[in-house]
C-alpha positions, 0 to 999 in steps of 0.5 A, a space after each residue: 131667539 132675541 130674548 138672549 140679548 142682555 140689553 133687550 132683556 133688561 128693557 122687557 123684563 123691567 117693563 113687565 107686562 108691557 106697555 100701551 098708549 094714553 098720556 093722561 094719567 088718571 087722578 086716581 093713579 096720580 094720587 096713588 103713586 106717591 102713597 105707593 112709593 111711601 109704602 115701598 120705602 117702608 116695606 120690610 120685606 121678609 126681614 124680622 125686627 132684629 134682622 139687618 136692613 139689606 143695603 141698596 145696591 149702587 145700581 138701584 136706579 136704571 134708565 133704559 130706552 127703546 125705539 123704532 124708526 119705520 117707513 112703509 107704503 102699499 101698492 094700492 091707494 084705494 085703501 089704507 092698511 091699519 097697523 092698529 085700529 087706534 091710529 087715525 090713518 093707515 098705510 097708503 100708496 105713499 111712503 109714511 114713517 108715522 105708523 111704525 115709528 116710536 121712541 120710549 124711555 123707562 126709569 126704574 128704582 129698586 128700593 130693596 130686594 122686594 120692592 121696585 118702582 117703574 115709570 115708562 113713557 113713549 111717543 108714537 102715532 096717537 088716535 088724535 094724529 099726534 105723537 104726544 108722549 104717553 105714560 105707558 107704565 107707572 107701577 110699584 112692584 112688590 115681590 112678596 115671595 120668590 113665586 108671587 108678585 103684585 104690581 099696583 098702578 098702571 100695568 100693561 096687557 101683554 099679548 105676544 108669544 115669545 115677547 113681552 110687549 108690542 111696543 119694543 119692536 126689537 123684542 120680536 122678529 117681524 116689523 109689526 105684530 100681525 094686526 089680525 091677531 093682536 089688534 086689541 085696543 086696550 094696552 094697559 089698565 090703571 089698577 093692579 096685577 098679580 103673578 104666581 110662578 111655580 115649577 110644574 114638571 120640567 117647566 114653569 107655570 105662570 098664572 096672572 090676573 089684572 083688573 083696572 080702568 082703561 084710559 085709552 081712546 079710539 079715533 071714533 070711540 072713547 074707551 076711557 073709564 071702561 072696566 077691564 079684567 085679564 087673566 092668563 096661564 102660561 107654561 114654559 118648558 125648554 124651548 116651548 111656551 104655551 099660553 091661554 089669555 082671556 080679557 074682558 072689558 065693560 064699555 063705559 060710553 055710548 056710541 054717539 053715531 047710534 043715538 039718533 037711531 036709538 031715539 027714533 026706535 024708542 018712539 016706535 013699537 021697536 023700543 026694545 031694539 033701541 035698548 039692544 043697540 046701547 053700547 054703554 054697559 055692554 061687554 067685549 071679550 078677547 081670548 087667545 090660545 098660542 104655542 111658541 118655540 124658540 131654541 135660539 136658531 129656530 123660532 115658531 109661533 101659532 096663535 088662535 084668537 076670538 073676539 066677542 061683543 055683546 052689542 049687536 052692531 059690533 062684529 064678532 070675529 076670529 083670527 089665526 096667525 103663524 110665523 116661522 123664522 130661522 137665524 143664520 149668523 146675524 140674519 133671520 129670514 122669516 115667513 108668516 101667515 095670518 087670517 081674520 074672519 068676521 061672523 055675520 050678525 043679523 038684526 031687523 026692526 020688525 016694523 011694518 013696511 010703512 013709509 014713515 018707518 023706512 028711515 029707521 030700517 035704512 038706519 039700522 041697515 047702515 049700522 049693521 053693514 059691518 056686523 052683517 057682512 061676512 069678511 075673510 081676509 088673509 095676509 102672507 108675510 115675507 121678511 128678513 131681520 139683520 142684527 147688524 150690531 149689538 142692540 140694533 136690528 134692521 128689518 125689511 118686510 113685504 105683506 101680501 094682503 088679500 081681503 074683501 071690501 068689508 075689511 073695515 077693522 083693518 083698513 080705512 078710507 076704502 074706495 068703493 072700487 077697491 078689489 081687496 088686494 094690496 101689497 105693503 113694503 116696510 123697512 124699520 130700524 129697531 133699537 134698545 139702549 
């Protein structure tokens, strides 16, 4: 639907796998980019020694940008709804422009027909509460074959159906992706990715793989240094898109809040349980299966997701999301539904009921409070998008959130008396240039 707009398409296509947060470029990446640029300048492509070197087009350099100016509030101040678990503060009962607003710029240079380099930076609401700019993409791309390409540097983890990146709000219908389905903290890796595209039947199949090191943090956990891999299979035929997505991260750091509990258990007969509570070295897995349809007038998408954690204090979960929109002229009304579910985990110390063990039993109970509680939350969404001029769109959206008090992955600052219900009203201006 909105992929047909030339300016938006150029931004998203150039970004490739999309973008995500983390201004600190790693030393490895900083050292790698000059070497890659040097290799790119000398890259021979498919030309033989006697072949003329293809001339670089006059528009080899391009500069683009994108942004969102958004504001939102909820009807209930007993809980703040999170757009992303990477943000330290959610949407409360006062208007806030922090959670949805961002501004990004992108520079791309094409060395020849096989090699180009891209750098992208964005300013948005960070895990430390600032809008400090973040290098969200920095890679060199090699088109080794019309069907096969490789990117080296900082590459993104695209998750959305019918759009390439979560950062370019103009590229998708609603104000924000459904947080129940797309609340994945990792947005990019410093490493490499490869994509292979091949005709299959009447459509095109794409197979992609990415591996690298994470450089992002959460408000209460440091993801930086964690190793990640991602693979996806995508098939597009006509107006239909089908995608399977698998990502896995091996966590590099401990959860310091569990250290006193682990140390205490290590001095008891439950010392094996102390090892189970370690976060460092454990894996987290995300899987997604989705289908989308976009014929220019109608857009539909349906996505099933699952999150799995090796550590018993981190809750496994599943989610479902669907959205339908109908474009009439330059106005697109839409409706969506999303649901998240946490499957409970149970864990006990197994220690005798003795007074000196009671603090350890209580500590484990607090650590398991999220994992051991069943959570079902759902959100009903109604909204309208108005493409009032080229490369600009106004959106208005209402979200009816229905959940339980244990909705801790999607809310923060929860009042004990919160009934699990709130209504969010959101407005945004999305643009690309």
